[in-house]
C-alpha positions as CSV (number, residue, x, y, z in Angstrom):
1,M,137.8,93.6,62.7
2,R,136.0,97.0,62.7
3,I,133.5,95.6,60.2
4,L,133.0,92.5,62.2
5,R,132.5,94.4,65.5
6,R,130.0,96.8,63.8
7,S,128.0,93.8,62.4
8,L,127.9,92.2,65.8
9,M,126.8,95.4,67.5
10,L,124.0,96.0,65.0
11,G,122.8,92.4,65.4
12,L,122.7,92.8,69.1
13,L,120.6,96.0,68.7
14,G,118.0,94.1,66.7
15,V,118.8,96.0,63.5
16,A,116.6,95.0,60.7
17,T,118.3,96.6,57.8
18,M,121.4,98.5,56.8
19,L,122.0,101.0,54.1
20,P,122.4,100.0,50.4
21,G,124.7,97.2,49.8
22,T,124.8,95.9,53.4
23,A,121.3,94.5,54.0
24,P,121.6,90.8,54.8
25,S,119.1,88.6,52.9
26,A,117.7,87.1,56.1
27,H,116.3,90.5,57.0
28,A,115.0,91.4,53.5
29,Q,111.3,91.2,54.7
30,I,111.7,93.0,58.0
31,L,110.6,96.7,58.1
32,T,111.9,98.8,61.0
33,I,110.9,102.4,61.4
34,G,111.5,105.0,64.0
35,V,108.5,106.9,65.2
36,R,108.3,109.9,67.5
37,G,105.4,108.5,69.5
38,G,103.8,105.1,69.9
39,P,100.7,103.5,71.5
40,D,99.7,104.1,75.1
41,S,98.3,100.5,75.3
42,I,97.5,97.7,72.9
43,D,93.8,98.2,73.6
44,P,92.6,100.2,70.6
45,H,89.7,101.7,72.6
46,F,91.8,103.1,75.4
47,T,92.6,106.5,73.9
48,A,91.9,108.7,70.8
49,T,95.5,109.9,70.5
50,G,96.7,109.8,66.9
51,T,99.9,107.9,67.5
52,H,98.0,105.3,69.4
53,A,95.5,104.7,66.6
54,E,98.3,104.8,64.0
55,A,100.1,101.9,65.6
56,L,97.0,99.8,66.2
57,K,95.6,100.1,62.7
58,H,98.0,97.3,61.8
59,V,96.4,94.9,64.3
60,F,92.8,96.0,64.4
61,D,90.6,96.8,61.3
62,T,88.0,99.5,61.4
63,L,84.5,99.3,60.0
64,V,85.2,102.1,57.5
65,W,88.7,103.0,56.3
66,S,90.1,106.5,55.7
67,G,92.2,106.7,52.5
68,R,95.4,108.6,52.1
69,G,93.4,111.7,51.3
70,L,90.7,111.0,54.0
71,E,88.3,109.6,51.4
72,L,86.0,106.9,52.9
73,E,86.7,103.4,51.7
74,P,85.1,100.0,52.6
75,R,87.0,98.0,55.2
76,L,85.2,95.4,57.4
77,A,82.0,97.0,56.1
78,E,81.7,96.4,52.4
79,S,78.9,98.9,52.0
80,W,76.6,101.1,54.1
81,R,73.3,102.9,53.4
82,V,70.6,104.9,55.2
83,V,67.6,102.8,56.0
84,D,65.5,105.6,57.6
85,A,66.1,108.9,59.4
86,T,67.8,107.2,62.4
87,T,69.1,103.9,61.0
88,W,72.2,103.0,59.1
89,E,72.8,99.6,57.6
90,F,76.3,98.1,57.3
91,K,76.9,95.0,55.2
92,L,80.0,93.2,56.7
93,R,82.7,91.5,54.8
94,R,82.5,87.8,54.6
95,G,85.4,85.3,55.0
96,V,87.3,87.6,57.5
97,K,89.3,85.7,60.1
98,F,90.6,87.0,63.4
99,H,94.3,86.2,64.2
100,D,93.2,83.3,66.3
101,G,91.4,81.7,63.4
102,S,87.9,82.5,64.5
103,D,85.3,84.1,62.2
104,F,84.5,87.8,62.2
105,T,80.8,88.4,62.5
106,A,78.2,91.1,63.4
107,E,78.5,90.1,67.1
108,D,82.1,91.5,67.1
109,V,80.9,94.8,65.7
110,K,78.1,95.2,68.2
111,F,80.5,94.2,71.1
112,S,83.1,96.7,70.0
113,I,80.6,99.6,69.7
114,E,79.2,98.8,73.2
115,R,82.6,98.3,74.7
116,I,84.0,101.8,74.0
117,P,82.1,103.8,76.6
118,V,83.0,101.2,79.2
119,V,86.8,101.1,78.7
120,S,87.8,104.4,77.1
121,G,90.6,106.1,79.0
122,P,92.2,109.6,79.4
123,N,91.6,110.9,75.8
124,P,88.2,109.3,75.2
125,T,87.3,107.4,72.1
126,T,83.6,107.8,72.9
127,I,83.4,110.6,70.2
128,Y,83.4,107.9,67.5
129,V,80.3,106.2,68.8
130,R,78.5,109.1,70.5
131,R,75.6,109.1,68.1
132,V,74.9,105.4,68.5
133,K,71.8,104.6,70.5
134,E,71.5,100.9,69.7
135,T,73.2,98.2,67.5
136,R,70.9,95.5,66.0
137,I,72.2,92.3,64.5
138,I,70.1,91.5,61.4
139,D,72.2,88.5,60.5
140,S,75.8,87.3,60.9
141,H,77.0,89.9,58.4
142,T,74.5,92.7,58.6
143,I,74.0,95.2,61.3
144,H,71.6,98.2,61.8
145,V,73.0,101.1,63.8
146,V,70.3,103.1,65.4
147,T,71.3,106.7,66.2
148,D,70.0,109.3,68.5
149,G,68.7,111.3,65.5
150,P,69.7,111.8,61.9
151,A,73.5,111.1,61.8
152,P,74.9,112.0,58.4
153,N,78.5,111.7,59.7
154,L,78.3,108.2,61.1
155,P,80.4,106.5,58.4
156,N,83.0,109.2,59.0
157,D,83.1,108.5,62.7
158,F,83.5,104.8,62.1
159,I,87.0,105.3,60.6
160,R,88.1,105.0,64.2
161,L,85.8,102.2,65.2
162,F,88.3,99.4,65.8
163,I,86.9,96.0,65.9
164,V,88.1,93.6,68.6
165,S,87.2,90.0,69.2
166,S,84.1,89.7,71.3
167,K,85.5,86.4,72.6
168,A,89.0,87.5,73.4
169,A,87.9,90.8,75.1
170,A,84.8,89.5,76.9
171,G,84.4,90.5,80.5
172,L,87.3,93.1,80.5
173,T,86.8,96.3,82.5
174,R,88.6,99.6,82.4
175,E,90.9,98.2,85.2
176,T,91.7,94.9,83.6
177,A,91.6,95.6,79.8
178,N,95.1,97.1,79.4
179,E,96.9,94.1,81.0
180,A,94.9,91.7,78.9
181,F,95.7,93.5,75.7
182,N,99.3,94.3,76.5
183,S,100.0,90.7,77.3
184,G,98.6,89.7,73.9
185,R,95.8,87.6,75.4
186,A,93.1,90.0,74.1
187,A,95.1,91.6,71.3
188,I,93.3,89.6,68.6
189,G,92.3,91.6,65.6
190,T,91.6,91.1,61.9
191,G,94.3,93.5,60.6
192,P,97.2,92.7,58.2
193,Y,99.6,92.2,61.2
194,R,99.5,90.2,64.4
195,Y,100.7,91.5,67.7
196,V,104.0,89.9,68.9
197,S,105.3,92.1,71.7
198,W,105.3,95.7,73.0
199,Q,107.6,97.6,75.4
200,P,106.0,100.9,76.5
201,R,108.0,103.8,75.1
202,G,110.1,101.2,73.3
203,E,109.4,98.7,70.5
204,L,106.2,97.4,69.1
205,V,106.8,94.2,67.1
206,L,104.2,92.9,64.7
207,A,104.2,89.8,62.4
208,R,102.4,89.5,59.0
209,F,99.1,87.7,59.3
210,D,99.0,85.4,56.3
211,G,95.2,84.8,56.9
212,Y,94.4,88.4,56.2
213,W,91.4,89.0,54.0
214,G,93.1,91.7,51.9
215,P,96.3,91.9,49.9
216,K,99.3,90.1,51.3
217,E,101.9,92.4,52.9
218,P,105.5,92.3,51.7
219,W,106.9,92.6,55.2
220,E,107.1,89.4,57.3
221,R,107.8,91.5,60.4
222,H,107.2,95.1,61.2
223,V,109.1,96.8,64.1
224,R,108.0,100.3,65.3
225,R,110.7,101.8,67.5
226,E,109.6,104.7,69.6
227,I,112.3,107.3,69.7
228,P,111.0,110.7,70.9
229,N,114.4,112.4,70.5
230,D,114.6,113.8,67.0
231,A,118.4,113.8,66.8
232,A,118.5,110.1,67.9
233,R,115.9,109.2,65.2
234,V,117.9,110.9,62.5
235,A,121.2,109.4,63.7
236,Q,119.8,105.8,63.7
237,L,118.5,106.3,60.2
238,R,121.8,107.5,58.9
239,A,123.6,104.7,60.7
240,G,121.4,102.1,58.9
241,Q,119.6,101.0,62.1
242,L,116.2,102.1,60.7
243,D,114.6,101.9,57.3
244,L,112.4,105.0,57.7
245,I,111.8,107.7,60.3
246,T,108.7,109.8,60.8
247,R,108.4,113.5,61.7
248,V,111.8,114.5,60.5
249,P,112.8,117.8,62.3
250,A,112.7,120.7,59.8
251,S,116.3,121.6,60.7
252,D,117.4,118.2,59.2
253,V,115.3,118.1,56.0
254,A,117.9,119.9,53.8
255,T,120.8,117.8,55.2
256,L,119.0,114.5,54.7
257,R,118.0,115.5,51.2
258,R,121.7,115.9,50.3
259,D,122.4,112.3,51.4
260,N,122.2,110.3,48.2
261,R,121.3,107.2,50.2
262,L,118.1,108.7,51.4
263,T,114.8,110.0,50.2
264,V,112.8,112.7,52.0
265,Q,109.1,113.2,51.4
266,T,106.8,115.9,52.8
267,V,103.1,116.4,52.9
268,D,100.7,119.1,54.2
269,T,98.7,117.4,57.0
270,V,95.2,118.1,58.5
271,Y,96.8,118.8,62.0
272,V,96.5,122.3,63.3
273,F,98.2,123.7,66.4
274,N,95.8,125.7,68.5
275,V,95.9,127.6,71.7
276,E,93.0,127.1,74.2
277,L,92.1,129.6,76.9
278,D,90.3,129.0,80.2
279,M,86.7,130.4,80.3
280,R,85.9,129.2,83.8
281,E,85.3,131.7,86.5
282,R,88.4,130.7,88.3
283,A,91.3,129.6,86.2
284,N,94.4,127.7,87.4
285,G,97.6,129.6,87.9
286,I,96.7,133.1,86.5
287,T,98.1,135.8,88.7
288,A,99.4,139.4,88.5
289,K,103.1,139.8,87.6
290,D,104.0,140.0,91.4
291,G,102.1,136.7,92.1
292,S,99.1,138.3,93.7
293,A,95.6,137.1,92.9
294,L,93.5,138.7,90.2
295,A,90.0,139.8,90.8
296,A,88.7,137.9,87.8
297,N,89.9,135.5,85.1
298,P,91.2,137.8,82.3
299,F,90.4,135.3,79.6
300,R,86.7,135.9,80.2
301,D,87.2,139.3,78.6
302,L,87.0,139.1,74.8
303,R,89.5,142.0,74.5
304,V,92.2,139.9,76.3
305,R,91.6,137.0,74.0
306,Q,91.8,139.3,71.0
307,A,95.0,140.7,72.3
308,I,96.6,137.3,72.6
309,D,95.4,136.5,69.0
310,L,97.0,139.7,67.7
311,A,100.3,139.1,69.5
312,I,100.9,135.9,67.7
313,D,102.8,136.1,64.4
314,R,101.7,133.0,62.6
315,T,103.9,133.6,59.5
316,A,107.0,133.8,61.7
317,L,106.0,130.6,63.5
318,A,105.5,128.8,60.2
319,E,108.7,130.0,58.5
320,V,111.1,130.4,61.5
321,A,109.9,128.2,64.4
322,M,108.8,125.4,62.1
323,E,111.5,126.2,59.5
324,G,109.0,126.0,56.6
325,L,107.2,122.9,57.7
326,G,104.0,124.8,58.6
327,K,101.4,127.2,57.2
328,P,99.5,130.0,58.9
329,V,95.9,129.2,59.4
330,N,92.8,131.2,60.3
331,Q,90.5,128.4,61.5
332,M,90.5,125.0,63.2
333,V,90.3,123.0,59.9
334,T,92.4,123.0,56.8
335,P,91.1,124.0,53.3
336,T,90.4,120.4,52.1
337,I,88.0,119.7,55.0
338,F,84.2,119.8,54.5
339,G,83.0,122.9,56.3
340,F,86.1,125.0,55.8
341,N,85.1,128.7,55.6
342,A,86.9,130.2,52.6
343,A,85.5,133.7,53.4
344,L,87.3,134.2,56.6
345,P,90.2,136.7,56.4
346,A,93.8,135.9,57.3
347,L,94.6,136.6,61.0
348,R,96.6,139.8,61.7
349,H,99.7,140.3,63.8
350,D,99.5,143.7,65.5
351,P,101.3,143.9,68.9
352,A,100.5,147.6,69.3
353,E,96.7,147.0,69.0
354,A,97.2,144.0,71.3
355,R,98.7,146.2,74.0
356,R,95.9,148.8,73.6
357,L,93.3,146.1,74.1
358,L,95.0,144.7,77.2
359,T,95.0,148.2,78.7
360,A,91.3,148.8,77.8
361,A,90.5,145.5,79.5
362,G,92.2,146.6,82.7
363,F,95.5,144.8,82.3
364,P,98.0,147.5,81.2
365,N,100.9,145.5,82.9
366,G,99.7,142.2,81.6
367,F,99.6,139.1,83.9
368,R,101.4,135.8,84.5
369,I,100.2,132.3,83.5
370,P,101.7,128.9,83.1
371,F,101.6,127.9,79.4
372,A,101.6,124.1,78.7
373,F,102.2,122.5,75.3
374,T,103.3,119.2,73.9
375,N,106.9,118.7,73.1
376,D,107.0,115.3,71.5
377,R,103.8,114.8,69.5
378,L,103.9,116.8,66.3
379,P,106.7,118.3,64.3
380,G,107.7,121.7,65.8
381,D,105.3,121.7,68.8
382,R,108.1,122.5,71.3
383,D,109.5,125.3,69.2
384,V,106.1,126.8,68.4
385,G,105.1,126.8,72.0
386,T,108.3,128.4,73.1
387,A,108.0,131.1,70.4
388,I,104.4,131.9,71.3
389,A,105.5,132.5,74.9
390,Q,108.1,135.0,73.6
391,M,105.5,136.8,71.5
392,L,103.2,137.2,74.4
393,A,106.0,138.6,76.5
394,A,106.2,141.4,74.0
395,I,102.7,142.6,75.0
396,G,103.2,142.1,78.7
397,I,101.8,138.6,79.3
398,E,104.3,136.4,81.1
399,A,103.3,133.0,79.7
400,Q,105.6,130.6,81.5
401,P,106.5,127.9,78.9
402,N,106.1,124.3,80.0
403,G,106.6,121.8,77.3
404,M,105.8,118.2,78.3
405,P,105.4,114.8,76.7
406,A,102.0,114.1,75.2
407,A,101.5,111.2,77.7
408,V,101.7,113.7,80.5
409,F,100.0,116.7,78.7
410,F,96.7,115.1,77.6
411,P,95.6,113.4,80.9
412,A,96.4,116.7,82.7
413,R,94.5,118.6,80.0
414,T,91.5,116.3,80.4
415,R,91.5,117.0,84.1
416,G,91.3,120.7,83.3
417,E,94.7,121.6,84.8
418,H,95.9,123.7,81.9
419,S,94.4,127.2,81.8
420,M,96.4,128.0,78.7
421,S,97.8,125.4,76.5
422,M,98.7,124.5,72.9
423,S,98.5,121.1,71.2
424,G,97.7,119.8,67.7
425,W,94.3,118.5,66.5
426,G,93.6,116.8,63.2
427,T,90.3,116.6,61.5
428,L,90.7,112.9,60.8
429,T,87.2,112.3,59.5
430,G,87.4,114.9,56.7
431,E,84.4,116.9,58.2
432,A,84.6,120.0,60.4
433,H,81.8,118.7,62.6
434,Y,84.2,116.1,64.1
435,T,86.5,118.9,65.3
436,L,84.0,121.6,66.2
437,S,81.6,119.3,68.1
438,S,84.4,117.9,70.1
439,L,86.2,121.1,71.0
440,V,83.8,124.1,70.9
441,H,80.3,122.7,71.6
442,S,79.6,123.1,75.3
443,N,80.5,120.0,77.3
444,D,77.2,118.2,77.2
445,R,77.3,114.5,78.3
446,E,73.6,114.0,77.4
447,R,74.2,115.1,73.8
448,R,77.7,113.5,73.8
449,M,79.2,116.7,72.4
450,G,82.1,118.8,73.7
451,A,83.9,115.9,75.3
452,F,87.3,117.7,74.7
453,N,85.9,121.1,75.8
454,V,87.0,121.1,79.4
455,L,87.6,124.8,80.1
456,G,84.1,126.1,80.3
457,Y,83.5,127.6,76.9
458,A,79.8,127.7,76.1
459,N,78.0,129.7,73.4
460,P,74.3,128.8,72.7
461,Q,74.6,130.0,69.1
462,M,77.6,127.7,68.6
463,D,75.7,124.8,70.2
464,K,72.7,125.3,67.9
465,L,74.8,125.4,64.8
466,L,76.6,122.2,65.7
467,Q,73.4,120.4,66.8
468,D,71.7,121.4,63.6
469,A,74.7,120.2,61.5
470,A,74.8,116.9,63.4
471,I,71.3,116.0,62.0
472,E,71.3,117.8,58.6
473,M,71.2,115.3,55.8
474,D,71.3,118.0,53.1
475,E,75.0,118.4,52.2
476,A,74.8,122.1,51.2
477,K,72.9,123.1,54.3
478,R,75.3,121.1,56.5
479,R,78.3,122.8,54.9
480,K,76.8,126.3,55.6
481,L,76.2,125.4,59.2
482,L,79.8,124.3,59.7
483,E,81.1,127.4,57.8
484,D,79.1,129.6,60.2
485,A,80.5,127.6,63.2
486,N,84.0,128.2,62.0
487,A,83.3,131.9,61.7
488,L,82.0,132.0,65.3
489,V,85.1,130.3,66.5
490,S,87.1,133.1,64.9
491,A,84.9,135.7,66.5
492,D,84.8,134.3,70.0
493,K,88.6,133.5,70.1
494,Q,88.4,130.9,73.0
495,R,90.5,128.7,70.7
496,L,93.1,130.3,68.6
497,P,94.2,128.4,65.4
498,I,97.9,129.0,64.9
499,V,99.6,126.9,62.1
500,A,98.9,123.8,60.1
501,V,101.6,121.1,60.4
502,S,103.5,119.8,57.4
503,S,105.3,116.5,58.0
504,A,108.4,114.9,56.6
505,W,109.6,111.3,56.3
506,A,113.1,110.2,55.5
507,M,113.9,106.7,54.3
508,N,116.5,104.3,52.8
509,K,116.1,105.0,49.1
510,A,117.3,101.6,47.9
511,R,115.1,99.8,50.3
512,L,111.6,101.2,50.2
513,T,109.0,103.7,49.0
514,L,106.3,105.4,50.9
515,S,102.9,106.8,49.9
516,P,102.3,109.5,52.6
517,R,98.9,110.3,54.2
518,V,97.5,113.7,55.0
519,D,96.6,112.5,58.5
520,E,100.3,111.8,59.0
521,D,99.8,108.1,59.9
522,T,102.8,106.0,58.9
523,L,101.5,102.6,58.1
524,A,103.4,99.5,56.9
525,M,100.6,99.0,54.4
526,D,101.7,102.2,52.6
527,I,105.4,101.2,52.5
528,R,106.6,99.0,49.7
529,P,110.0,97.6,48.8
530,A,111.8,99.8,46.3
531,R,112.5,96.9,44.0
């Protein structure tokens, strides 16, 4: 009776698989995974958040694909080339069908590029098309993309150019798009899986698209269950309710490795936790310890920023707060990224020097500030944020820790509400310009740079380096410009790189295998039956 009751309960929960020896044959082609975060909509152009793009890569193809090591690969574009100083040509794949059976053509590419600035939401996806001035259709499977100047990184940017159906999404506005996509009416892509249903903060259900232009997927149905609570994700895996879980908490890695039913895999990712400091004349929430107003924003003094940097023990964060699933970093990008500056020294931890600098800056008793950070996006974010607050307390800065869900954190951050915050950023295109031009170029709508720089940082030298790198077609010269920009980030210390994130997956050993990606995306296309 116990076995019967357990089977009935698991069936009612929609369980796709159980652990070795119990998986029913009817469920043999269903893949169910537990993820920490899911999409914010089914509209792929709504937000640039990583977990959003990760989920929707199953439904919507991109023009260019980013491989597991971030190498560029053909996708809906079979090839691309430079036509002249400001024109790229993309040859599109023939024979591709949308999920409704209609043909994919150049019109859908042009429509998707032009749609992004109209519908992009709280974490704007406009960074992926910011260099585009015009899209010209040459024929049904050839487009010319005219840029606002030489654009050596355009194919890199297009790894997040999701192609939607120009027919299904026609006429949608920012106000009407989410409803149309979430209902499935406009959720028509060319990806290997079709949209079936989605419950916000719950399950995303996808079905294999047998008309897909690429290799046939082994899974008839793919279920992505959003489970922000780490313990709950682990428990459901061990109970056989999930085939695989993402972002295994570091505290559970050793235990799960001892379970002979499971496999644990780890990888060093391109995500870096960084602290950003408000450079505006008046910053939100900064006060003296007694709550009284300060005469000026302390973060505008380089010595204060240097003090905060010196107060942070990155080794302890990586080894203790992240329990070994992290590495100390000295810049915003990781070593495999184009433009990484190998000459920069490791960042020091020196609380005594930090206190001396605070005193010299006129803050011998420190000050008080709310400190916001994500608590559900990347492995260890909650613990790293809490530990940083404790480290700052040691030098007299009362950073009041405020961990919050990414869905709350990022819109508030975009509105400029966090004067001091920490979150993760991944250089998903493989080039440092993607990160630096988004975060540390001054916020310049005309140049379409600095879209994520909302706290008033502006350095003309930085802007020139990044503007020059944006149009430099010579690879060696572009690399040097980006290396110099990384050195300037280190000197100015408005953004403080903290630790790079390693990620862990745990899975049913007898059921499947995974080929992990350095951008941490967990895709059904990289998961295969074990036998």
